[in-house]
One Martini backbone bead per residue (centre of mass of N, CA, C, O) as a GRO file, in nm:
protein
  240
    1MET     BB    1   4.190  -4.621  -3.368
    2MET     BB    2   3.995  -4.732  -3.155
    3GLU     BB    3   4.074  -4.525  -2.939
    4ASN     BB    4   3.979  -4.269  -3.092
    5HIS     BB    5   3.683  -4.357  -3.114
    6GLU     BB    6   3.626  -4.373  -2.809
    7ASN     BB    7   3.698  -4.079  -2.742
    8SER     BB    8   3.477  -3.950  -2.922
    9ASN     BB    9   3.241  -4.081  -2.770
   10VAL     BB   10   3.300  -3.959  -2.494
   11THR     BB   11   3.287  -3.665  -2.582
   12SER     BB   12   2.992  -3.673  -2.694
   13TYR     BB   13   2.873  -3.760  -2.412
   14THR     BB   14   2.996  -3.526  -2.216
   15GLN     BB   15   2.893  -3.308  -2.466
   16PRO     BB   16   2.609  -3.207  -2.495
   17LYS     BB   17   2.357  -3.056  -2.641
   18LEU     BB   18   2.212  -2.761  -2.590
   19SER     BB   19   1.946  -2.611  -2.512
   20GLU     BB   20   1.781  -2.319  -2.521
   21GLN     BB   21   1.727  -2.299  -2.215
   22GLN     BB   22   2.017  -2.366  -2.121
   23ARG     BB   23   2.157  -2.131  -2.268
   24MET     BB   24   1.998  -1.904  -2.125
   25GLU     BB   25   2.087  -1.979  -1.839
   26GLN     BB   26   2.389  -1.953  -1.889
   27LEU     BB   27   2.378  -1.654  -1.974
   28ARG     BB   28   2.258  -1.547  -1.710
   29LEU     BB   29   2.493  -1.636  -1.527
   30GLN     BB   30   2.712  -1.476  -1.676
   31GLN     BB   31   2.584  -1.197  -1.629
   32GLN     BB   32   2.584  -1.211  -1.319
   33LEU     BB   33   2.896  -1.246  -1.292
   34THR     BB   34   2.969  -0.982  -1.453
   35PHE     BB   35   2.724  -0.756  -1.346
   36GLY     BB   36   2.551  -0.891  -1.082
   37GLU     BB   37   2.289  -0.851  -1.276
   38THR     BB   38   2.007  -0.907  -1.425
   39PRO     BB   39   1.763  -0.777  -1.621
   40GLN     BB   40   1.532  -0.885  -1.440
   41GLN     BB   41   1.633  -0.760  -1.174
   42LYS     BB   42   1.633  -0.466  -1.274
   43ALA     BB   43   1.332  -0.456  -1.346
   44LYS     BB   44   1.233  -0.508  -1.058
   45ARG     BB   45   1.360  -0.259  -0.932
   46ALA     BB   46   1.209  -0.053  -1.109
   47ASP     BB   47   0.925  -0.139  -1.016
   48ILE     BB   48   0.958  -0.076  -0.717
   49PHE     BB   49   1.019   0.226  -0.753
   50SER     BB   50   0.755   0.305  -0.903
   51VAL     BB   51   0.569   0.229  -0.658
   52MET     BB   52   0.736   0.393  -0.406
   53MET     BB   53   0.811   0.685  -0.465
   54VAL     BB   54   0.565   0.875  -0.415
   55PRO     BB   55   0.452   0.766  -0.140
   56THR     BB   56   0.724   0.809   0.013
   57LEU     BB   57   0.747   1.115  -0.023
   58VAL     BB   58   0.478   1.184   0.112
   59TYR     BB   59   0.539   1.047   0.382
   60ALA     BB   60   0.790   1.216   0.452
   61MET     BB   61   0.646   1.493   0.455
   62LEU     BB   62   0.437   1.420   0.676
   63TYR     BB   63   0.636   1.351   0.894
   64THR     BB   64   0.771   1.629   0.909
   65PHE     BB   65   0.512   1.801   0.957
   66LEU     BB   66   0.383   1.640   1.210
   67LEU     BB   67   0.681   1.575   1.387
   68TYR     BB   68   0.829   1.834   1.400
   69ASP     BB   69   0.886   1.916   1.708
   70ASN     BB   70   0.602   1.705   1.757
   71PHE     BB   71   0.559   1.411   1.943
   72HIS     BB   72   0.292   1.502   2.158
   73SER     BB   73   0.049   1.544   1.979
   74ILE     BB   74  -0.240   1.514   1.779
   75THR     BB   75  -0.062   1.419   1.523
   76LEU     BB   76   0.013   1.125   1.593
   77PRO     BB   77  -0.247   0.970   1.517
   78LEU     BB   78  -0.239   1.070   1.224
   79PHE     BB   79   0.033   0.936   1.155
   80VAL     BB   80  -0.057   0.645   1.206
   81VAL     BB   81  -0.269   0.644   0.982
   82VAL     BB   82  -0.069   0.704   0.754
   83THR     BB   83   0.107   0.452   0.798
   84ILE     BB   84  -0.112   0.241   0.749
   85GLY     BB   85  -0.183   0.339   0.463
   86TYR     BB   86   0.096   0.299   0.337
   87CYS     BB   87   0.123  -0.005   0.391
   88GLY     BB   88  -0.138  -0.088   0.242
   89TYR     BB   89  -0.059   0.018  -0.036
   90VAL     BB   90   0.197  -0.151  -0.080
   91LEU     BB   91   0.067  -0.430  -0.041
   92ALA     BB   92  -0.143  -0.402  -0.268
   93ARG     BB   93   0.053  -0.360  -0.505
   94PHE     BB   94   0.218  -0.634  -0.462
   95ARG     BB   95  -0.065  -0.808  -0.479
   96GLY     BB   96  -0.263  -0.689  -0.703
   97CYS     BB   97  -0.463  -0.487  -0.541
   98ALA     BB   98  -0.693  -0.327  -0.382
   99MET     BB   99  -0.752  -0.177  -0.090
  100ARG     BB  100  -1.047  -0.306  -0.048
  101GLN     BB  101  -0.909  -0.611  -0.109
  102LEU     BB  102  -0.747  -0.619   0.143
  103HIS     BB  103  -0.620  -0.870   0.348
  104VAL     BB  104  -0.635  -0.867   0.699
  105LYS     BB  105  -0.503  -0.975   0.970
  106PRO     BB  106  -0.590  -0.996   1.297
  107MET     BB  107  -0.308  -0.917   1.417
  108SER     BB  108  -0.288  -0.653   1.258
  109VAL     BB  109  -0.532  -0.517   1.388
  110PHE     BB  110  -0.415  -0.520   1.672
  111CYS     BB  111  -0.169  -0.342   1.605
  112MET     BB  112  -0.326  -0.094   1.512
  113ALA     BB  113  -0.480  -0.046   1.777
  114GLY     BB  114  -0.224  -0.014   1.952
  115MET     BB  115  -0.106   0.232   1.805
  116LEU     BB  116  -0.345   0.425   1.854
  117ALA     BB  117  -0.348   0.407   2.163
  118LEU     BB  118  -0.057   0.515   2.206
  119ALA     BB  119  -0.098   0.785   2.060
  120VAL     BB  120  -0.320   0.893   2.248
  121SER     BB  121  -0.155   0.869   2.508
  122THR     BB  122   0.070   1.068   2.427
  123CYS     BB  123  -0.123   1.330   2.380
  124MET     BB  124  -0.228   1.291   2.708
  125THR     BB  125   0.072   1.329   2.804
  126GLY     BB  126   0.360   1.472   3.010
  127ASN     BB  127   0.533   1.218   3.015
  128TRP     BB  128   0.834   1.132   2.890
  129SER     BB  129   0.861   0.827   2.948
  130VAL     BB  130   0.587   0.738   2.837
  131SER     BB  131   0.629   0.850   2.554
  132MET     BB  132   0.876   0.675   2.475
  133MET     BB  133   0.736   0.401   2.515
  134ASN     BB  134   0.515   0.449   2.306
  135HIS     BB  135   0.700   0.481   2.061
  136ALA     BB  136   0.826   0.200   2.085
  137GLY     BB  137   0.556   0.047   2.058
  138ILE     BB  138   0.480   0.147   1.777
  139PHE     BB  139   0.726   0.032   1.631
  140VAL     BB  140   0.689  -0.268   1.705
  141LEU     BB  141   0.398  -0.298   1.592
  142LEU     BB  142   0.474  -0.235   1.302
  143ILE     BB  143   0.664  -0.474   1.258
  144CYS     BB  144   0.456  -0.693   1.330
  145MET     BB  145   0.250  -0.628   1.111
  146LEU     BB  146   0.439  -0.690   0.870
  147LEU     BB  147   0.503  -0.983   0.949
  148PHE     BB  148   0.212  -1.090   0.940
  149GLU     BB  149   0.176  -1.020   0.625
  150VAL     BB  150   0.466  -1.162   0.500
  151CYS     BB  151   0.440  -1.400   0.706
  152ASP     BB  152   0.452  -1.727   0.846
  153THR     BB  153   0.335  -1.730   1.196
  154GLY     BB  154   0.199  -1.997   1.306
  155ASN     BB  155   0.491  -2.146   1.426
  156TRP     BB  156   0.576  -1.932   1.614
  157THR     BB  157   0.768  -1.822   1.857
  158LEU     BB  158   0.877  -1.592   2.070
  159ALA     BB  159   1.175  -1.608   1.983
  160LYS     BB  160   1.118  -1.584   1.678
  161GLY     BB  161   0.979  -1.308   1.690
  162VAL     BB  162   1.211  -1.145   1.814
  163SER     BB  163   1.417  -1.217   1.594
  164ALA     BB  164   1.256  -1.090   1.357
  165VAL     BB  165   1.253  -0.799   1.460
  166VAL     BB  166   1.561  -0.760   1.478
  167THR     BB  167   1.619  -0.832   1.181
  168ALA     BB  168   1.443  -0.608   1.052
  169VAL     BB  169   1.590  -0.365   1.172
  170PHE     BB  170   1.901  -0.438   1.105
  171GLY     BB  171   1.855  -0.519   0.804
  172ALA     BB  172   1.776  -0.230   0.704
  173ILE     BB  173   2.059  -0.100   0.725
  174GLY     BB  174   2.177  -0.271   0.475
  175CYS     BB  175   1.942  -0.105   0.277
  176LEU     BB  176   2.002   0.208   0.236
  177ALA     BB  177   2.110   0.184  -0.080
  178GLU     BB  178   1.869   0.072  -0.253
  179PRO     BB  179   1.720   0.326  -0.371
  180PHE     BB  180   1.959   0.410  -0.558
  181SER     BB  181   1.971   0.151  -0.732
  182ASP     BB  182   1.675   0.159  -0.816
  183PHE     BB  183   1.692   0.434  -0.959
  184SER     BB  184   1.897   0.350  -1.171
  185CYS     BB  185   1.714   0.135  -1.304
  186PHE     BB  186   1.474   0.323  -1.364
  187ARG     BB  187   1.627   0.530  -1.548
  188LYS     BB  188   1.708   0.304  -1.766
  189LEU     BB  189   1.398   0.143  -1.785
  190ARG     BB  190   1.207   0.342  -1.847
  191THR     BB  191   0.882   0.427  -1.954
  192LYS     BB  192   0.617   0.589  -2.080
  193HIS     BB  193   0.406   0.452  -1.899
  194GLN     BB  194   0.540   0.510  -1.629
  195MET     BB  195   0.545   0.820  -1.657
  196THR     BB  196   0.238   0.857  -1.677
  197LYS     BB  197   0.170   0.748  -1.395
  198THR     BB  198   0.339   0.954  -1.239
  199VAL     BB  199   0.182   1.203  -1.330
  200TYR     BB  200  -0.091   1.120  -1.209
  201VAL     BB  201   0.005   1.110  -0.917
  202LEU     BB  202   0.096   1.406  -0.898
  203ILE     BB  203  -0.184   1.522  -0.948
  204GLY     BB  204  -0.312   1.398  -0.696
  205VAL     BB  205  -0.130   1.544  -0.493
  206ILE     BB  206  -0.210   1.833  -0.575
  207CYS     BB  207  -0.519   1.794  -0.512
  208ALA     BB  208  -0.458   1.734  -0.193
  209VAL     BB  209  -0.365   2.009  -0.076
  210PRO     BB  210  -0.635   2.147   0.012
  211ILE     BB  211  -0.708   1.928   0.220
  212LEU     BB  212  -0.457   1.968   0.393
  213GLY     BB  213  -0.523   2.262   0.468
  214ILE     BB  214  -0.781   2.198   0.629
  215VAL     BB  215  -0.651   2.011   0.839
  216ILE     BB  216  -0.450   2.219   0.949
  217ALA     BB  217  -0.659   2.424   1.046
  218LEU     BB  218  -0.797   2.235   1.251
  219LEU     BB  219  -0.541   2.170   1.418
  220TYR     BB  220  -0.475   2.463   1.495
  221GLN     BB  221  -0.745   2.493   1.666
  222ALA     BB  222  -0.721   2.216   1.852
  223ASP     BB  223  -0.393   2.255   1.892
  224ALA     BB  224  -0.150   2.422   2.066
  225VAL     BB  225   0.111   2.273   1.996
  226PHE     BB  226   0.076   2.281   1.689
  227ALA     BB  227   0.050   2.588   1.665
  228HIS     BB  228   0.330   2.652   1.780
  229ALA     BB  229   0.497   2.485   1.577
  230LEU     BB  230   0.389   2.626   1.320
  231SER     BB  231   0.477   2.913   1.397
  232GLY     BB  232   0.786   2.842   1.425
  233MET     BB  233   0.835   2.759   1.121
  234PHE     BB  234   0.737   3.081   1.019
  235SER     BB  235   0.957   3.213   1.202
  236PHE     BB  236   1.173   3.507   1.181
  237ASP     BB  237   1.490   3.634   1.274
  238VAL     BB  238   1.584   3.967   1.202
  239GLN     BB  239   1.891   4.123   1.177
  240VAL     BB  240   1.984   4.484   1.157
   0.00000   0.00000   0.00000
């Protein structure tokens, strides 16, 4: 009888009653093991998609329009400006501040200036090798700019910096399916407030179309290569 009493004491000691917070944490871990992601993680995915959906679609359309079969004209510096603006917008949204309040590190400013200089050099040269090296330089400087903004690079060595650039490039390949899973979470968890904000953004994009038309007309008059590429996009050979 004494032995049974001791065993019950041991049992009650080794299995204490869980608090509410501990039970919630245990439930969260069970959900993660069962379904792969917790509701909080899915909500974060949906929020990321809601922030990046419209600006990324606009950026993709501008990339196609400005650089389709036209990588060496005056539109390249314009595209670099669009890229810098897109990155600044995304960083500002995730930091919870306005674009004008975004603090940019000095090394990031250096990378932006280098990207613009290489873009101007590309549209002013007819050498294919120089142009390709300039495009590679713009891409590397873009990755460096993002690393300077999101990482603490104060104690990085040259080897660490090169390793981070390579990791950022090839690590992105493994995330190609992320937008689709983010969209799935957004579709399931979207709210009326989120949809209202999306509608407002789309209205803003529609209002920007006339301004884009004016810019296109100016570029058409200023750059013969751009004018030729634009004319080729809307010319069709119909065989009768």
